[in-house]
TORNUTOR-215868 format. One record per residue (C-alpha): residue number from 1; x, y negated, z negated. Coordinates in Angstrom, 2 decimals. Layout:
N
[rec NUM; [X; Y; Z]];
...
//
This chain:
194
[rec 1; [-15.31; -5.62; -46.64]];
[rec 2; [-12.69; -6.90; -44.21]];
[rec 3; [-11.19; -4.98; -41.33]];
[rec 4; [-7.82; -3.40; -42.09]];
[rec 5; [-4.88; -5.13; -40.47]];
[rec 6; [-3.67; -3.16; -37.45]];
[rec 7; [-0.03; -2.23; -37.64]];
[rec 8; [2.30; -3.07; -34.84]];
[rec 9; [2.80; -0.07; -32.56]];
[rec 10; [6.35; 0.68; -33.73]];
[rec 11; [7.25; 3.29; -31.10]];
[rec 12; [5.98; 1.08; -28.29]];
[rec 13; [7.94; -1.83; -29.72]];
[rec 14; [11.08; 0.35; -29.94]];
[rec 15; [10.67; 1.50; -26.31]];
[rec 16; [10.25; -2.09; -25.10]];
[rec 17; [13.25; -3.17; -27.17]];
[rec 18; [15.44; -0.37; -25.81]];
[rec 19; [14.50; -1.24; -22.21]];
[rec 20; [15.24; -4.94; -22.73]];
[rec 21; [18.57; -4.30; -24.48]];
[rec 22; [19.72; -1.85; -21.80]];
[rec 23; [18.60; -4.17; -18.99]];
[rec 24; [20.50; -7.09; -20.52]];
[rec 25; [23.53; -4.93; -21.36]];
[rec 26; [23.75; -3.64; -17.80]];
[rec 27; [23.14; -7.03; -16.19]];
[rec 28; [19.88; -5.64; -14.79]];
[rec 29; [21.80; -2.85; -13.12]];
[rec 30; [24.74; -4.87; -11.81]];
[rec 31; [27.18; -3.23; -14.26]];
[rec 32; [27.38; 0.30; -12.83]];
[rec 33; [29.76; 1.43; -15.59]];
[rec 34; [27.06; 0.68; -18.17]];
[rec 35; [24.52; 2.64; -16.10]];
[rec 36; [26.53; 5.79; -15.35]];
[rec 37; [25.90; 7.60; -18.66]];
[rec 38; [22.17; 6.85; -18.41]];
[rec 39; [21.52; 7.92; -14.83]];
[rec 40; [20.03; 11.38; -14.40]];
[rec 41; [23.25; 12.27; -12.57]];
[rec 42; [26.19; 10.61; -10.88]];
[rec 43; [25.91; 13.05; -7.98]];
[rec 44; [23.31; 13.65; -5.33]];
[rec 45; [22.21; 17.22; -4.64]];
[rec 46; [24.79; 18.74; -6.95]];
[rec 47; [22.36; 20.50; -9.28]];
[rec 48; [22.59; 18.00; -12.15]];
[rec 49; [26.08; 19.03; -13.38]];
[rec 50; [26.11; 16.58; -16.30]];
[rec 51; [22.89; 18.05; -17.70]];
[rec 52; [24.20; 21.58; -17.18]];
[rec 53; [27.26; 20.50; -19.20]];
[rec 54; [25.03; 19.46; -22.14]];
[rec 55; [24.21; 15.81; -21.41]];
[rec 56; [20.47; 16.52; -21.72]];
[rec 57; [19.59; 12.91; -22.60]];
[rec 58; [20.02; 12.14; -18.89]];
[rec 59; [16.69; 13.85; -18.22]];
[rec 60; [14.97; 10.95; -19.99]];
[rec 61; [17.29; 7.92; -20.01]];
[rec 62; [16.51; 6.64; -16.48]];
[rec 63; [13.20; 5.35; -17.90]];
[rec 64; [15.20; 2.72; -19.81]];
[rec 65; [16.97; 1.29; -16.72]];
[rec 66; [15.58; -1.78; -14.97]];
[rec 67; [16.99; -3.65; -12.00]];
[rec 68; [15.51; -7.12; -12.17]];
[rec 69; [13.41; -9.50; -14.23]];
[rec 70; [10.19; -8.69; -12.33]];
[rec 71; [10.87; -4.95; -12.61]];
[rec 72; [11.21; -5.01; -16.39]];
[rec 73; [8.46; -7.60; -16.90]];
[rec 74; [5.88; -5.58; -14.98]];
[rec 75; [6.82; -2.32; -16.70]];
[rec 76; [6.99; -3.78; -20.22]];
[rec 77; [3.62; -5.53; -19.94]];
[rec 78; [1.97; -2.25; -18.95]];
[rec 79; [3.93; -0.21; -21.51]];
[rec 80; [2.89; -2.66; -24.22]];
[rec 81; [-0.76; -2.57; -23.14]];
[rec 82; [-1.16; 1.16; -22.53]];
[rec 83; [1.45; 2.53; -24.93]];
[rec 84; [0.47; 0.16; -27.73]];
[rec 85; [-3.24; 0.98; -27.43]];
[rec 86; [-2.55; 4.71; -27.27]];
[rec 87; [-0.20; 4.59; -30.25]];
[rec 88; [-2.77; 2.72; -32.34]];
[rec 89; [-5.56; 5.12; -31.31]];
[rec 90; [-3.79; 8.49; -31.31]];
[rec 91; [-0.55; 7.83; -33.19]];
[rec 92; [3.11; 7.57; -32.36]];
[rec 93; [3.60; 11.35; -32.07]];
[rec 94; [1.12; 11.66; -29.18]];
[rec 95; [2.71; 8.69; -27.44]];
[rec 96; [6.19; 10.14; -27.95]];
[rec 97; [5.22; 13.51; -26.49]];
[rec 98; [3.58; 11.82; -23.49]];
[rec 99; [6.52; 9.46; -22.86]];
[rec 100; [9.11; 12.24; -23.08]];
[rec 101; [7.11; 14.74; -21.01]];
[rec 102; [6.06; 12.26; -18.32]];
[rec 103; [9.51; 10.65; -18.33]];
[rec 104; [11.41; 13.89; -17.82]];
[rec 105; [9.07; 15.29; -15.15]];
[rec 106; [8.84; 12.02; -13.21]];
[rec 107; [12.64; 11.59; -13.38]];
[rec 108; [13.22; 15.11; -12.06]];
[rec 109; [10.69; 14.57; -9.28]];
[rec 110; [12.37; 11.33; -8.25]];
[rec 111; [15.85; 12.87; -8.37]];
[rec 112; [14.91; 15.82; -6.15]];
[rec 113; [13.04; 13.51; -3.77]];
[rec 114; [15.47; 10.62; -3.50]];
[rec 115; [18.70; 11.23; -5.41]];
[rec 116; [20.11; 9.85; -8.67]];
[rec 117; [20.06; 6.07; -8.01]];
[rec 118; [16.80; 5.07; -9.70]];
[rec 119; [15.42; 3.86; -12.98]];
[rec 120; [12.44; 2.27; -14.66]];
[rec 121; [9.53; 2.96; -16.96]];
[rec 122; [6.97; 2.92; -14.13]];
[rec 123; [6.67; 6.72; -13.85]];
[rec 124; [5.67; 6.73; -17.53]];
[rec 125; [3.41; 3.71; -17.04]];
[rec 126; [1.58; 5.47; -14.19]];
[rec 127; [1.35; 8.59; -16.36]];
[rec 128; [-0.24; 6.60; -19.19]];
[rec 129; [-2.56; 4.96; -16.65]];
[rec 130; [-3.70; 8.37; -15.40]];
[rec 131; [-4.17; 9.64; -18.96]];
[rec 132; [-6.22; 6.59; -19.99]];
[rec 133; [-8.24; 6.58; -16.79]];
[rec 134; [-9.36; 10.19; -17.09]];
[rec 135; [-9.83; 10.19; -20.86]];
[rec 136; [-11.88; 7.00; -20.66]];
[rec 137; [-14.08; 8.38; -17.88]];
[rec 138; [-14.71; 11.89; -19.17]];
[rec 139; [-14.18; 11.88; -22.95]];
[rec 140; [-16.60; 9.72; -24.95]];
[rec 141; [-14.65; 10.55; -28.14]];
[rec 142; [-11.53; 8.87; -26.73]];
[rec 143; [-13.02; 5.48; -27.61]];
[rec 144; [-11.19; 3.44; -24.96]];
[rec 145; [-11.55; 2.94; -21.24]];
[rec 146; [-9.74; 1.01; -18.56]];
[rec 147; [-11.71; -1.57; -16.64]];
[rec 148; [-12.34; -0.48; -13.05]];
[rec 149; [-10.53; -3.51; -11.52]];
[rec 150; [-7.37; -2.57; -13.49]];
[rec 151; [-7.39; 0.96; -12.08]];
[rec 152; [-8.08; -0.33; -8.56]];
[rec 153; [-5.27; -2.89; -8.78]];
[rec 154; [-2.76; -0.30; -10.04]];
[rec 155; [-3.76; 2.16; -7.30]];
[rec 156; [-3.43; -0.56; -4.66]];
[rec 157; [0.06; -1.34; -6.01]];
[rec 158; [0.83; 2.39; -5.87]];
[rec 159; [-0.05; 2.47; -2.15]];
[rec 160; [1.80; -0.80; -1.40]];
[rec 161; [4.93; 0.71; -2.97]];
[rec 162; [4.62; 3.90; -0.90]];
[rec 163; [4.25; 1.81; 2.26]];
[rec 164; [7.66; 0.29; 1.54]];
[rec 165; [6.37; -3.28; 1.46]];
[rec 166; [8.26; -4.26; -1.72]];
[rec 167; [11.71; -2.73; -1.31]];
[rec 168; [13.18; 0.43; -2.80]];
[rec 169; [10.81; 1.91; -5.36]];
[rec 170; [10.90; 5.21; -7.26]];
[rec 171; [7.66; 6.31; -5.60]];
[rec 172; [7.97; 9.98; -6.46]];
[rec 173; [8.36; 9.04; -10.14]];
[rec 174; [5.12; 7.05; -9.84]];
[rec 175; [3.39; 9.96; -8.13]];
[rec 176; [4.57; 12.64; -10.56]];
[rec 177; [3.77; 10.42; -13.54]];
[rec 178; [0.26; 9.60; -12.31]];
[rec 179; [-0.50; 13.23; -11.46]];
[rec 180; [0.76; 14.49; -14.82]];
[rec 181; [-1.16; 11.80; -16.71]];
[rec 182; [-4.36; 12.75; -14.88]];
[rec 183; [-3.86; 16.47; -15.61]];
[rec 184; [-3.08; 15.91; -19.31]];
[rec 185; [-5.97; 13.45; -19.62]];
[rec 186; [-8.31; 15.99; -18.05]];
[rec 187; [-7.12; 18.76; -20.36]];
[rec 188; [-7.60; 16.54; -23.43]];
[rec 189; [-10.99; 15.37; -22.15]];
[rec 190; [-12.16; 18.96; -21.57]];
[rec 191; [-11.04; 19.80; -25.11]];
[rec 192; [-13.01; 16.77; -26.39]];
[rec 193; [-9.94; 15.49; -28.21]];
[rec 194; [-10.39; 11.90; -29.46]];
//
């Protein structure tokens, strides 16, 4: 009997496609008019007036904004690897809940820490990293684990970003995403959820 053909991870593919289209459509962030409706807010420290007025999509849409070829390449490779594997293992609904939850919380953390001028999928990527790392270490039913050098490399990159060695980075989004991914991974691992 042959192995069943694995389906493409459709949600992961859609997320990658949306990021690429938005990056190209905004000239990698150079077209501010294209970015305005997708930023968490157009105002700093004003209490998120657009969201209060009903534009709730702004809580999530900064994850789709990327400001350079390296920025989107790095994030899409990791989204494809982590998101695709998770979607194939646990289904698109679990991935969707994780992306939305991690995205919103990491976006809010970054906004309150550094203002509205940020974007990128890296808060979600670090959240998925934390989830995979903890599930793989503490839940044998999860069935997947990250190699130790991958975790070490991503944590070194995390520190390099916080040290300011690579320019402006949404470090609080990374931090909130990683912390939330670890907590959710731990909760799932303690529940023994596959």
